[in-house]
N, C-alpha and C positions, 0 to 999 in steps of 0.2 A: 504494500499500500504506500502511496505517496503522501508525504506530509509537508506542507508549505510553511511550517513554523520556522523562524530563524533559529538555527542551532545554537547561537550565542545567547538567545533569550534566557533570562534567569527569573523564574517566578518568584514574586514576593508579595502576593496578595492576601495571604492569611497569616495570623499570628503564629509565632514559633513555639508557643507554650502548649499547643494542643494539636494533635495530628489531624490531617484531613484525608478521609478515605473517599475516593471517587469510584462509584460503581457504574460500569457501562453495561447496560442490559435493556431488553424490551420485555422481560419476563417478570410477572408479578411475584412469583415465589422467591426469586433472587432478592427483589427489593424487600419483601417481608422478612426474609432470613437476616439480612444485615441490619434492618431497623430494629429487630428484636435483639440481636447480639450486641450492637454498638450503642450503648446509652450515651447521652450527651457529655457525661463526665469522662468518658473514655476517648471519644473521637467525634469529630464532625463528619457527617455523611452527605455527600452530594451524589445525586443520581442523574445520569445523562443517557439518552437513547443510544443504542448501538447503530450508528449510521456512518456515512462516509466522512463526516466532519467530527467524529467523536475524539480522535487523537488531538486535534487542534484545540477543541473545547476543554479537554482534560488538562492540557498543558497550561492554559490560561488560569485554571483553578489552583495550580501549584499543589498537587497532591503529595501526601507522604506515602500513600499506598494506592495502587490501582487495582481494582477487582474487575475482571472481564468475564462476563457470563458467555460461555462459548457454545452452548448447545441449542440456543433458541434462534429466533429470527434475526436477520441483519447480516452485515458483512461477516465473512469467515472469521471466527473467533481466534483461530490459531494464527492467522495473518496479523490480527491486531496485536497479539502477544509478541510476535517477532518484530513488528514495527516499533513497539515501545522499546524493545531491547536494543534496537539499532539506531534509534534517534538520539542525537547528541544531548538533547535537553532531558530526555526521560530514561536513559539507559541505566542510571543509578537508582531509579525509583522501583521498589519491589512491586512485582505483579503477582496477583492471585488469580488462578483460573477457577471458574465456577461452572459446574455441570449438573444437569438434573439427576443423573445416576452415577454412582461411584464405579463406573466401568473402568477396569484396569487399563484397557487399550486407550481410552480417552485420557486417563490420567497420565499415561506414559507419553502420549502425543503432546499434552500440555507442557510437561516438563521439557520435552525436546524443543518446544517453541519458546523456551526461556522463562517459563513461569517459575516463581519462587516457591509456591505452594498450591495446593489443590483442595477445593471444598465442594461437596455435593449438597444436593437438596436435603439429604438425610443427615447431614452433619448437625451435631448438637450446638445450640447457640453459645453455650459456655466455652466449648472447644473453639468455635469460630472467633469469639472475643479474644481468647488467649493467643491464638495463632496470628491474627491480624494485628493485635496490640504489639507483639514482638517485632513484626515487620515494620510497624509504624515508627518505632524508636529508631530503627536503621534508616528509614526514609527521611526522618526529621534531621538526623545527623548529616546526611548527604545534602539536605536542603540548606542547612546552616553553612556548610562548607561552600556551597555554590554562592550563597549570598555574600560571604566574605570575599570570595574570588571576584565577584562582580564589583564590590566596593573598591578592591585593589585595581581592577581593570579601569574603573571609572577614574580613579586617581591618576593612573598612567595617561589616559586619554586627555584629561583636563590639563595635565602638566605639559603634554606635547602640544596641545592647542595654544598654550601660553609661552611656547619656547622662544618666540620672537617678540616678546612683549617690550623689550627694551629698544626696539628699532628706532622709534621716534626720538627717544632721548639721545641715542647715539648720533642721529642726524643733527640734532640741536648742537651737540658738542662739536661736530665737525664744522658746522656753520660758524660757531663761536671762534674756533681756532683760526678759520680763514679771515674773519673780520677783525679780530683783535690785533692791534699793532702795539706790541709791548716790547720794551727793551730788555726786560729781565729774562735771562735764560731759564732761570728757575721757574718763573711763571709760565713760560711757553712749554716747558717740560710737564708741568702740572696739568695744563690743558690737554696735551697729547695723552697724558696718562689716564684721563677720564675714561676713554674708550676701553683701556685695559681693566680699569676698575669695574666698569659695567659688565665686562665679560666674566670677571671673577665673581661678582655678586650674583650673576645669572646661574652659576654652577651650584650655589649653596641652596639646599633644600630645607634644612631645619631652621625654624625662625629664630631660635635662641642663638645659634651660631651666626646667623645672618646679622643680628644686632651687633654682635662683637665685630664682625667684619666691617659693617658700615661705619661704626664709630671710630674704629682705629684708622680706617682709610680717610675719613673726614678730617680727623686730627692731623694726620700726616700731611694731607693735602694743603692745608693753610697754616699749620703750626698752632697747636693748642695744648695747654697743660692738662686739660680735663674736658670731659664732655658727658652728655646724657642724651639718651633717646627715650622719649615719652611716647607711649602708644595710647591713642584716644579710645576710651570705652564709654560711649554715650556722653555724659556730662563730667567724666573724670579723665584725668591723664595719669596713666600708670608709669611709674619710674622703672622702666623695663630693663635698662642696662646702663651702666656708668663705668667710666675709666677716669683715673686720676693719678697722674705720675707723682705729684707731690706727696699725696697720702700713702702711696704704695712704697715710698722710700723711708717712711717713718718707722722707727723701732716699734715692734708690737703688731704691725700690720703684716701678717705672715704671707697672705695671698691676696693680691689686689683683685683677683677674679671673684672674690666673695661679693663684690658690688653688683655683679650680674644678677644676683638672687634677691636684690632688694624688692620689697613689695610696697614701697611708699606711693601714695597717690595724692594728686593735687586736683582741686576743682577747676573746671574750665571757666575762669572769670579773670577780672583785672587785678586780683590780689597776688598774682605772681607773673613773672615775665612769660614763662612757658604757657600758662593758662590764658593770658591775653593773646599771645600769638596763635594759639589754637582757636580761640573764639573769633578773632578778627581776620585771620588768614594773612596777616601782614608780618614782615620780618622786623627784627630789632637788632640794632648794633650800637652798643653803648660803651663808653670808656670806663666808667666806674659805677657798679651797681649800687654802691652806698651813697652816690652823689647825684641821684636822679633830680631832674628839674621838677619843682613843685607842681607844674602843670602837666606832668607826664600822665598818660592815660592808663598806666599800669604801675604796680608796686613791685618791690623786690622782696621775695620770701627768703629770709636768712636762716630758715630752720636747719638746712643742711650744714651751713657754716657753723652754727651753734652746736650741733651734735658732733661735729668732727674736728672743729678748730681750723678748718680751711678758711682762706680769705679770697672770696670771689671778687674779681675786679672787672676786667673787660668781659663782655658777654655778646655773643652773636647767636641769635636764635631764629630758625626758619621753620615755617610750616611744611609738613610732608603732605602734599596734596596729590590725590589720585587723578586719573585721566578725566574723571567726570566732576572734578572740582571738590570732592569730599576731602576733608582734612583727616588723615589717618594717624597723625602723630606730630611730634615736634623734635627737631634736631637742635640741641643747644650745646655750643662750645664755649669754654671758659678760659680766660687768661691767655691772651695771645703770646706766642713765643717765636723767636727768630730761629734761624738754622743752627745756631750755637746754643740753643736752649736758654737763651736769655729773654727775660720778660720784655715784651713790647708794650707801648702805651695803650694800643687798642687794635682791633681788627680793622683792616682797610676796606674801602668800597670794592676794591678788586677781589679781596677775600670773600666778601659777601656775594659778588656776582658769580665767582667761580663756584662757591658752595651751593648757590641756587641751582645750578645745572647738575651738580652732584646729587642734590636732594631729589631731583626728578628721576634720576636713575635709581637711587635708593628706594624711592616710593614704589616704582614698578616692581622691584625685587621683593619688597615687603608684601605687596598685594599678591604676588605669586606664591610666596611661602605661606601667607594666610590662607590661600586656597588649599594648599597642601595640608596645612594644619587642620582646616575645617573637615576635610575628608577623613584624615587619620582619627580625629576626635570622634566622628560618627561611627567609624569602625570599632573604636575602643568602647564607646558607649553601648554598642550592640553586644560586645563581649561582656560588659558589666551586667547587662540584664540576664545573662545566662549564668555567670559566676560572679557574685558580689565582691569577691576578693580582688577581681581584676578591674579595679577602678582606674579612671584617668589619673588620679593622684598617685596610685601605686606605680603605674607605668612611667609617670613623669619622674618619680623619685628614682626608680631603677635606671631610667635613661640618664638622668643627671649624674648619679653616682658612677655609673659605668663610664661616662665621658670623663669625669674627673680622674678616674683611675687610668684611663687611656692617655690623657694629657701628660700625667706624671711619668707613665711608662715611656712615652715617646721622648719626653724631655731628658730622661736619663740616658738616652741613646744618641744625644747630640742635637745640633740645630734642627729645627723643624722647618718645613716648607709647604708648598702647595699640596703635595701628596698627603701630608699629615692632616691638613684642613679637610681634604676630601674624605679621608678615612674617618675622621672624627664626625663629620656630617652623616656618613653612612652608618656608623655605630649608633649614633643618637637615635636615628629613625628605626633601625633594626631592633634596638633594645625595647622600643615602645611596642613592637609587635611580638615580643618573645613568647607570649602565651596565647596568641590569637587562635591557636588550634583548640582551645578549650570549648569553642563553640560546637565542636563535634562530639563532645562528651555529654552524657546524660546529666542534666542539671540537678537531678535528685541526688546524684552522687556528689557533685560539687558542693551542694548545700548541706550535705549530711553533717550534723553537729557532733559526730563521734568518729572514732577511728575507723578507717575504711578496712573491709576485709580484703583477702588476697585478690579475689576476682575484681572487686571494685577498683583496687589500686592498679591492676593490670589495665583496666579500662581507661583510667585517668592517664596512665603512662603513654597512651596512644596519641595524646594531644600534641606531642612533638612531631609526629608524622602528619597529622591533620594540618598543623601549622605550616610545615615545610611544603606540603602539596600546593598550598595557596600561591606560592611564589615560583612554582616550576613553570618553565616555559617563557618566563619574562626575560627581557634583554638588558635591563639596567643593572648597574652596580648595586643599587639599593635593594633590588630584588634578590640578588645573589647574597648580599649580607644578611638580609632578613631570613632567607631560607637557612643560612648557616647558623644563625642564632636560634631560630625556632627549633631546629632539629637537635642542637647540641648543648643547650644551656643546662641540661640535667646530667651531663657527663661529669665524672669526678676524676681528679688528678691521679688517684690510685687505681683507676680502672673499674671501680665498682658502680658506676652510674649507668644511665641508659640513654638512648636505645642501642648504643654500640655501633658495630660496623654493619650497617644495614642500608638498603636503599629506601626510598620514601614510602614504599609499600610494606616495609618491615621485614623484607627478605634478607637473610644473612648474605654478606658479600664474601667472595672467595679470596684467600690470601694469594697474592700474585706469585709467591715462591712455592708454597706447598700445595696450592690449588685446593685447599680444604677451607671450609667455613671458618671465618674469624669470630670466635666466641668472646663474650665479655664485653665490657664497655670500652670506649676509647680511653687512652691513658696518656698522661703527661702532655707533651707537645703535639700529640696526635689530635688533641682537642683544639678546634679552631680558636684563634686568639680572641676574637670578638665574643665568642661564647663564654670564654673564661672571665672576661670582664663582667658580663651580664650575670653569670652564675653567682659570684660573690655579692653583687649588688642585690640580686633577687632574694638570696637567703637572708642577708642582713635586713632587708625591708620586711620580709615575711615574719621574721622572728620579732621584729620591733613593733609590729602592729597587730591589732586584734583581728582574729578570724572567727568564722562560725564555730570552729572546733577548738579554739583556744583563746586565752587572753594574751595581750601584749607582754613580752618578756621585759624584765628590767634591763637597762643598757648594759650594766656590768656582766650579766649572764650572757647577753648576746655577744659582747666583745670577747669574753672568755671562750665562747663556742667558736667564733671566727678564728681566734688565735689557735685553739686546739685542733682545728681542721686543716691547718697549714701542712701541706704535703699529703693530706688525705683527700679531703673534698676539693681543696683549692690549691692553685698555683702558689707556691711559697713566695715568689717575688711579688705577686699581687696582694698577698696578705701584708707584706711589709709596706707596700705602697698605700694600702688601705689605711693602716694606722698612721702613716705619715700625713694623710689628708683627712684625718678624722674630724677636725674642726670644720672644714668645708663640707664634709658629708653631713654633719649635724645641721649645718645651715640649710642644706637641701631638704632634709627631713622636715625641718620646721616650716619651710616655705610652702610645702605641699601636704598639709595635714588631711587625714581622712575626715569626711563629714561626721559630726558627732550625732 
C-alpha cells in the first residue's frame, strides 16, 4: 500500500502521560472488545475505519499502539501491517493484529507481516488490557525519543537559517572602512578587525560564552579597564556578564571569571546610566560618572563601586538593538585606557562610532544564540516533565561546573586559542543534554521514591543509549559532542561504569586485536574527555540537591565522597582541578538554585 505521509513527520498531538491506542476496523466486535478492555485510566482509544486512507489518519493521531483488525471488510489487513512496519514514521510503533478466530494459520501470517502481537475475538478483556498496556509503554518511549529528535532537528534547521545573519552588519563595517579617513594605523586596524570579530562571534553557540567573547572583544577594540553586558528582560536589565582588570588584580580576588555569574538586576529607568540607555535607545559617553551635569536626564548608580571599592570614571554605554529596533540589552564600558594600559580622560567620539558598529554585530550574534537557547530550554523542559530531577537548573549547574573544570584543565596545558574556545562552547551545550535520553525511560521508575530493583535500574541505564541515538546522523561538532557525553557520562575511571564498549543499540563491540566482545565499562582515558568533565559535575550536583528518593547531602559529605572516588569513579586530575575551583563551583551552585 502507498502512503503519502512525509516520512520526516513526527506526531505530537497527544499528551505523553497516557498511551493512545488506534484501532483500525469496520467490525463491531473488535470495537466492543477494546472498549471493554481499555478503560480511560489505562489508555485513550481512537477508532478509525479500515479504508484506503487509514494509515495517513492513524499517523496524524500519533498512536502509541496500532491495532489492525485483519479478518473483516476493507483493504487487506496483512498489507496494512506490512505498510506500518515499513513506513519511516510508524515502523517503531507496535502493531497488534486482531482476528475473529484464533486460527493458527492467520496468527502465523500476522506475525510474518510484522505484527507484535495477536488477539482474537475470544481473547479475555483482562488479557487484552495487559498485553496492549505492555506494548503501549514501548510505543510511548519511541514517541518521546522521536519528539526529542524533532526538537534537535528543528534547532539545527533554525540555526542554519540564521547562518548568514551577520551579513548586513559586515557590509556596514566594509562601508565604514572605505569612508573613514583616519591617520591612526591602530584605528584602521581596528576597523578591519571588525569583520574578523563578526566571524568569531558567529561561531559561538552558547549564550554564556558569547557574552564573554563580546565583552572581551569590545574592551580590546577601544581600550577599556572594565565592562558589563546587561540583557533586557521586560522592565529589568540583568547584569549578565562583567570583566574588570583592576579588580581581578587585587589580592583576594582569586578568579575574575566569578563576575560572569552575577545575578544583579537594574530597573529600566533614569536612575542608572544603563537603565536610561535601555529605555531611551540612545548612547552615553561621559568623562566622569561622579560629575554629571545637574540637568542630565539620567543618574549614576554607584552600588557596584560601593560593594567592590572600584572607582568608575569614564563611561561609554550603547544600546544593543535588534534588526526590528527592539533593545535586547546594553553594552557598557568603563574607564578608558590607552595601548600602554594608562588611564585616558574619556572615550573618544571615534571610540563611540567604532563601538556602535561592533554593537550591531554583537546584537545579531546575541539574537542567534538566544534562539538556540530557546530551543534548548524547550527540550530540557520537556525532559523535566518526565523526570523532575532533570530541571533546567540542574543542567545549567552541570554545564557551568563542567565548563569551569575544562577551562582549568586547558589552562594547565599552556596558552589557549580558538580551538579551546570552540571546544568550550561544544562542551557547555553537550553537558546540558547529558540526560536527554531519560525521556525514553518509564517515568514511574524515574519518580519512584525508593531504591530501584535490578530490573528497574537496567531500564534506567538505557537512557544513555536513548540519548546518544538522538544525535546520530547529524553533521555538526555540537551533535558529535552531545552524543559522546550522553553515551559516556556514567562510565567510571576504574572501568566499573556503563554502558561500556557498545554501539548505540547496546550491542557489544569487538576488540580489534582479539576479535572478541569487549566486556566491562570503558576505563581511564578510554572514556571521552568531555564525558569525564560532565561525570564529576553531575555526581556533585546530584548529591548536593534533593531528589525524590533522597534529601540533599551536607557539603562536607559530598566533598569527602568526591575526594574518595578519585581514581575510582573519577579521573584523578579532574578531582584535583575540582577542589582547586571549589569557590567558583559554589558560586555556580548558588546562582541556579532549584525551585523551593
